[in-house]
RODO-2510 file (C-alpha; in nm, 4 decimals, decimal comma):
residues 273
     n   res          X          Y          Z
     1     x    -1,2626    10,7330    -3,2615
     2     x    -1,2953    11,0005    -3,5019
     3     x    -1,4226    11,2842    -3,2572
     4     x    -1,1169    11,1876    -2,9983
     5     x    -0,8939    11,2242    -3,2755
     6     x    -1,0779    11,6077    -3,3535
     7     x    -1,0562    11,7221    -3,0091
     8     x    -0,7026    11,6232    -2,9435
     9     x    -0,6267    11,8520    -3,2659
    10     x    -0,8390    12,1209    -3,1731
    11     x    -0,6429    12,0947    -2,8256
    12     x    -0,3127    12,1044    -3,0224
    13     x    -0,3693    12,3987    -3,1971
    14     x    -0,5275    12,6030    -2,9160
    15     x    -0,2258    12,5153    -2,6867
    16     x     0,0338    12,5734    -2,9584
    17     x    -0,1486    12,9295    -3,0475
    18     x    -0,1908    12,9874    -2,7018
    19     x     0,2110    12,9418    -2,6563
    20     x     0,3088    13,1037    -2,9732
    21     x     0,1840    13,4800    -2,8006
    22     x     0,4600    13,4499    -2,5893
    23     x     0,6790    13,6882    -2,7370
    24     x     1,0686    13,7776    -2,6318
    25     x     0,9534    14,1556    -2,7170
    26     x     0,6611    14,1059    -2,4665
    27     x     0,8679    14,0062    -2,1985
    28     x     0,9520    14,1983    -1,9032
    29     x     1,2394    14,3802    -2,0001
    30     x     1,5801    14,3853    -1,7336
    31     x     1,9144    14,5904    -1,8096
    32     x     2,2226    14,4591    -1,7259
    33     x     2,5641    14,6406    -1,6861
    34     x     2,9030    14,5062    -1,6637
    35     x     2,9524    14,6449    -1,3467
    36     x     2,6539    14,5530    -1,1476
    37     x     2,5351    14,2056    -1,0431
    38     x     2,0892    14,2151    -1,0858
    39     x     1,9088    14,0050    -0,8047
    40     x     1,5719    13,8554    -0,8537
    41     x     1,3920    13,7335    -0,5738
    42     x     1,1044    13,5032    -0,6173
    43     x     0,7919    13,4233    -0,3561
    44     x     0,9040    13,0803    -0,3228
    45     x     1,2079    12,8499    -0,3755
    46     x     1,3686    12,8714    -0,7164
    47     x     1,3380    12,4867    -0,8939
    48     x     1,5238    12,5933    -1,2374
    49     x     1,7210    12,8244    -1,4012
    50     x     1,7789    12,8499    -1,7739
    51     x     2,0224    13,1640    -1,9267
    52     x     2,0178    13,1538    -2,2819
    53     x     2,3365    13,3244    -2,3775
    54     x     2,6923    13,2612    -2,2066
    55     x     2,7901    13,5789    -2,1711
    56     x     2,6119    13,6176    -1,8590
    57     x     2,6734    13,4238    -1,5572
    58     x     2,3909    13,3096    -1,3074
    59     x     2,3826    13,1818    -0,9184
    60     x     2,1552    13,1189    -0,5920
    61     x     2,3090    13,2529    -0,3213
    62     x     1,9873    13,1426    -0,1286
    63     x     1,7253    12,9032    -0,2591
    64     x     1,4416    13,2378    -0,3535
    65     x     1,7402    13,4376    -0,4799
    66     x     1,8582    13,4448    -0,8099
    67     x     2,1392    13,6282    -0,8681
    68     x     2,2965    13,7178    -1,2780
    69     x     2,5603    13,9338    -1,4007
    70     x     2,8135    13,9838    -1,7101
    71     x     3,1354    13,7219    -1,7290
    72     x     3,3418    13,9809    -1,8020
    73     x     3,3647    14,2968    -2,0267
    74     x     3,4844    14,1000    -2,3479
    75     x     3,1501    13,8646    -2,3487
    76     x     2,8992    14,0337    -2,5502
    77     x     2,5289    14,0103    -2,5955
    78     x     2,2256    14,1913    -2,7783
    79     x     1,9709    14,0572    -2,5290
    80     x     1,8891    13,6814    -2,3402
    81     x     1,6215    13,5256    -2,1621
    82     x     1,6014    13,3847    -1,8363
    83     x     1,3737    13,1769    -1,7501
    84     x     1,3066    13,0882    -1,3513
    85     x     1,0939    12,8194    -1,2227
    86     x     0,9319    12,7836    -0,9072
    87     x     0,7294    12,4862    -0,7363
    88     x     0,4912    12,6352    -0,8997
    89     x     0,5363    12,8532    -1,1470
    90     x     0,7342    12,9874    -1,4998
    91     x     0,8409    13,3311    -1,5258
    92     x     1,0523    13,4342    -1,8159
    93     x     1,2758    13,7824    -1,8188
    94     x     1,4703    13,9432    -2,0934
    95     x     1,7831    14,0689    -2,0356
    96     x     1,9409    14,3619    -2,1830
    97     x     2,2457    14,5085    -2,1902
    98     x     2,3778    14,8342    -2,1056
    99     x     2,7288    14,9675    -2,0706
   100     x     2,7836    15,1010    -1,7158
   101     x     2,5390    15,2182    -1,4771
   102     x     2,6557    15,5894    -1,3818
   103     x     2,3585    15,7773    -1,3006
   104     x     2,2620    15,4706    -1,0838
   105     x     1,9405    15,4681    -1,1745
   106     x     1,9465    15,0677    -1,2863
   107     x     1,7164    14,8413    -1,0763
   108     x     1,9341    14,5355    -0,8574
   109     x     1,6670    14,3850    -0,7318
   110     x     1,3295    14,2541    -0,9856
   111     x     1,0585    14,1176    -0,7559
   112     x     0,9241    13,8197    -0,9485
   113     x     0,5646    13,9646    -0,9298
   114     x     0,2862    13,7804    -0,9927
   115     x     0,2148    13,9428    -1,3368
   116     x     0,5193    13,7964    -1,4501
   117     x     0,4461    13,4421    -1,3860
   118     x     0,2791    13,1602    -1,5607
   119     x     0,1469    12,8435    -1,3525
   120     x     0,3316    12,5498    -1,3626
   121     x     0,1338    12,1934    -1,2736
   122     x     0,4265    12,0262    -1,0750
   123     x     0,2776    11,7201    -0,9823
   124     x     0,6036    11,6710    -0,7102
   125     x     0,5312    11,9540    -0,5384
   126     x     0,1174    11,9544    -0,2940
   127     x     0,1523    12,2400    -0,1632
   128     x     0,4537    12,5256    -0,2267
   129     x     0,6670    12,7057     0,0967
   130     x     0,4715    13,0300    -0,0146
   131     x     0,1282    12,8019     0,0792
   132     x     0,3306    12,5736     0,3618
   133     x     0,3943    12,9269     0,5477
   134     x     0,0373    13,0734     0,5043
   135     x    -0,1408    12,7811     0,6394
   136     x     0,1212    12,7635     0,9324
   137     x     0,0743    13,1343     1,0286
   138     x    -0,3069    13,0227     1,0202
   139     x    -0,2505    12,7585     1,3036
   140     x    -0,0086    12,9791     1,5062
   141     x    -0,2578    13,2867     1,4771
   142     x    -0,5067    13,0624     1,6823
   143     x    -0,5317    12,9844     2,0505
   144     x    -0,3985    12,6445     2,1260
   145     x    -0,6554    12,5284     2,3446
   146     x    -0,5727    12,2096     2,6205
   147     x    -0,2991    11,9958     2,4629
   148     x    -0,3433    11,6602     2,3342
   149     x     0,0087    11,5200     2,4853
   150     x     0,2340    11,6692     2,7585
   151     x     0,4998    11,6112     2,9344
   152     x     0,7080    11,7977     3,2095
   153     x     1,0483    11,7865     3,3428
   154     x     1,3207    12,0180     3,5383
   155     x     1,0739    12,3149     3,5387
   156     x     0,9941    12,2738     3,1190
   157     x     0,6167    12,1170     3,0088
   158     x     0,6318    12,0154     2,7022
   159     x     0,3131    12,0362     2,5212
   160     x     0,2038    11,8475     2,1611
   161     x    -0,1680    12,1311     2,1430
   162     x    -0,3023    11,9585     1,7555
   163     x    -0,2265    11,7508     1,5212
   164     x    -0,3730    11,8813     1,1732
   165     x    -0,3768    11,7355     0,8492
   166     x    -0,4143    11,8782     0,4902
   167     x    -0,4419    11,6375     0,2477
   168     x    -0,0885    11,4937     0,2462
   169     x     0,0879    11,7441     0,5204
   170     x     0,1094    11,7112     0,8910
   171     x     0,0794    12,0068     1,0894
   172     x     0,2190    11,9812     1,4346
   173     x     0,1656    12,2644     1,6460
   174     x     0,3817    12,2481     1,9085
   175     x     0,4519    12,4530     2,2578
   176     x     0,7344    12,4797     2,5590
   177     x     0,7157    12,6401     2,9066
   178     x     1,0161    12,7380     3,0898
   179     x     0,8864    12,7373     3,4406
   180     x     1,2586    12,8235     3,5944
   181     x     1,4186    13,1686     3,5888
   182     x     1,6909    13,0487     3,3196
   183     x     1,6610    13,1083     2,9452
   184     x     1,6431    12,8087     2,7803
   185     x     1,9202    12,7746     2,4671
   186     x     1,8290    12,5384     2,2082
   187     x     2,0936    12,3016     2,1079
   188     x     1,8096    12,0719     1,9022
   189     x     1,4754    11,9960     1,8293
   190     x     1,4659    11,6719     1,6376
   191     x     1,2247    11,4441     1,5491
   192     x     1,2175    11,0373     1,5390
   193     x     1,0337    10,7135     1,5329
   194     x     1,1338    10,4659     1,7929
   195     x     0,9939    10,1471     1,9602
   196     x     0,7411    10,2145     2,2024
   197     x     0,8549     9,9829     2,5151
   198     x     1,2632     9,8685     2,5087
   199     x     1,3511     9,6148     2,6540
   200     x     1,7688     9,4859     2,8238
   201     x     1,8066     9,1865     2,5350
   202     x     1,6301     9,4453     2,2596
   203     x     1,8299     9,6544     1,9862
   204     x     1,6897    10,0201     2,0236
   205     x     1,5624    10,1166     1,6701
   206     x     1,4962    10,5140     1,5932
   207     x     1,4243    10,6404     1,2701
   208     x     1,5101    11,0126     1,2459
   209     x     1,2247    11,2510     1,0567
   210     x     1,2955    11,5723     0,9340
   211     x     0,9866    11,8274     0,8721
   212     x     0,9511    11,9464     0,5206
   213     x     0,8452    12,3273     0,6512
   214     x     0,9503    12,5240     0,9873
   215     x     0,7636    12,8172     1,0410
   216     x     1,0133    13,0144     1,3024
   217     x     1,3498    12,9888     1,3713
   218     x     1,3499    13,0182     1,7255
   219     x     1,7052    12,9636     1,9409
   220     x     1,6150    13,0536     2,2800
   221     x     1,3205    13,1218     2,5164
   222     x     1,2521    13,2575     2,8487
   223     x     0,9329    13,1672     2,9062
   224     x     0,7747    13,0021     2,6062
   225     x     0,8104    12,8565     2,3000
   226     x     0,5461    12,7942     2,0027
   227     x     0,5696    12,6878     1,6536
   228     x     0,4025    12,5123     1,3748
   229     x     0,6136    12,2058     1,1813
   230     x     0,4862    12,0083     0,8705
   231     x     0,5663    11,6437     0,7867
   232     x     0,4829    11,4603     0,4730
   233     x     0,2373    11,1884     0,5678
   234     x     0,4041    10,9051     0,7931
   235     x     0,3455    10,5870     0,8547
   236     x     0,4493    10,3399     1,1026
   237     x     0,3666    10,0399     1,3127
   238     x     0,1423    10,0038     1,6633
   239     x     0,5042     9,8874     1,8424
   240     x     0,6062    10,2259     1,7257
   241     x     0,5772    10,5783     1,8906
   242     x     0,6336    10,9313     1,7106
   243     x     0,8277    11,1361     1,9761
   244     x     0,9270    11,4765     1,9809
   245     x     1,3022    11,5942     2,1427
   246     x     1,4080    11,8986     2,2694
   247     x     1,7509    11,9263     2,4407
   248     x     1,9726    12,2551     2,5583
   249     x     2,3449    12,3781     2,4675
   250     x     2,6272    12,3318     2,6942
   251     x     2,6312    12,0821     2,9614
   252     x     2,3071    12,0633     3,0594
   253     x     2,0574    11,7723     3,1774
   254     x     1,7232    11,9950     3,0671
   255     x     1,5849    11,7546     2,8141
   256     x     1,2507    11,6720     2,7168
   257     x     1,0499    11,3918     2,4801
   258     x     0,7025    11,4547     2,3945
   259     x     0,5611    11,1544     2,2257
   260     x     0,2501    11,0670     1,9913
   261     x     0,1007    10,7382     1,9054
   262     x     0,0071    10,6122     1,5759
   263     x    -0,3746    10,6260     1,6799
   264     x    -0,3189    11,0418     1,7317
   265     x    -0,1813    11,0938     1,3870
   266     x    -0,4627    10,8628     1,2937
   267     x    -0,7726    11,0735     1,4240
   268     x    -0,5593    11,3954     1,3619
   269     x    -0,7874    11,7330     1,3330
   270     x    -0,8966    11,8166     0,9995
   271     x    -0,7462    12,1476     0,8914
   272     x    -0,9736    12,4566     0,9672
   273     x    -1,1159    12,5932     0,7036
***
């Protein structure tokens, strides 16, 4: 017990010393004029922001950009610390006021570089959006090969090329071929878990499943479509089926539904190394 307490004390002292090494004077400096907004561009979605003074206002116009500016000309501050927390990092900056930007030399876009970041263990996040994108791009770069499931209708062909698993994540490699001369404008590509067999006396049950990550935003295609979709681990009973539905905009009957049994997910390929 005594040995355990000594190790714990040593760990606390070491952690305290490591944390104490992070001083405000050592932080990267960002200048903030009164009449200019400064944007921090993060490589992944921003989860949390802290601004140490009330004289600076901030917002997130999109998930990976933090915009800051002075509240008004009367709100004075000497300096401030802006803390940005992503899915797997924390970064801090020292913001210093400057009266104006007449010569146009103030940097208005700050890339959150790895050198300014410290790793952050977040048990709620398995893979960051950046890691999901990198893995999805690897799959897209591979030759799809023979599909696991396919369906044809209205001159269209739906192809479920592969199902891959990576930890608690499921990657679906999906493609569509348009064998007609009419371009296909996508209304929606939706995913759901539905009853495998439906009788007239039964009530149809459908549960919508939303992808955690989609590699590409493809609104329309002429001849060929291929995309990678990522889901968190899915479980459903054997009397259900995983459905991938494609529907077209306007008054069109060109719809397709790909189906995958639970056994297809259980026998998914291991993510390629």
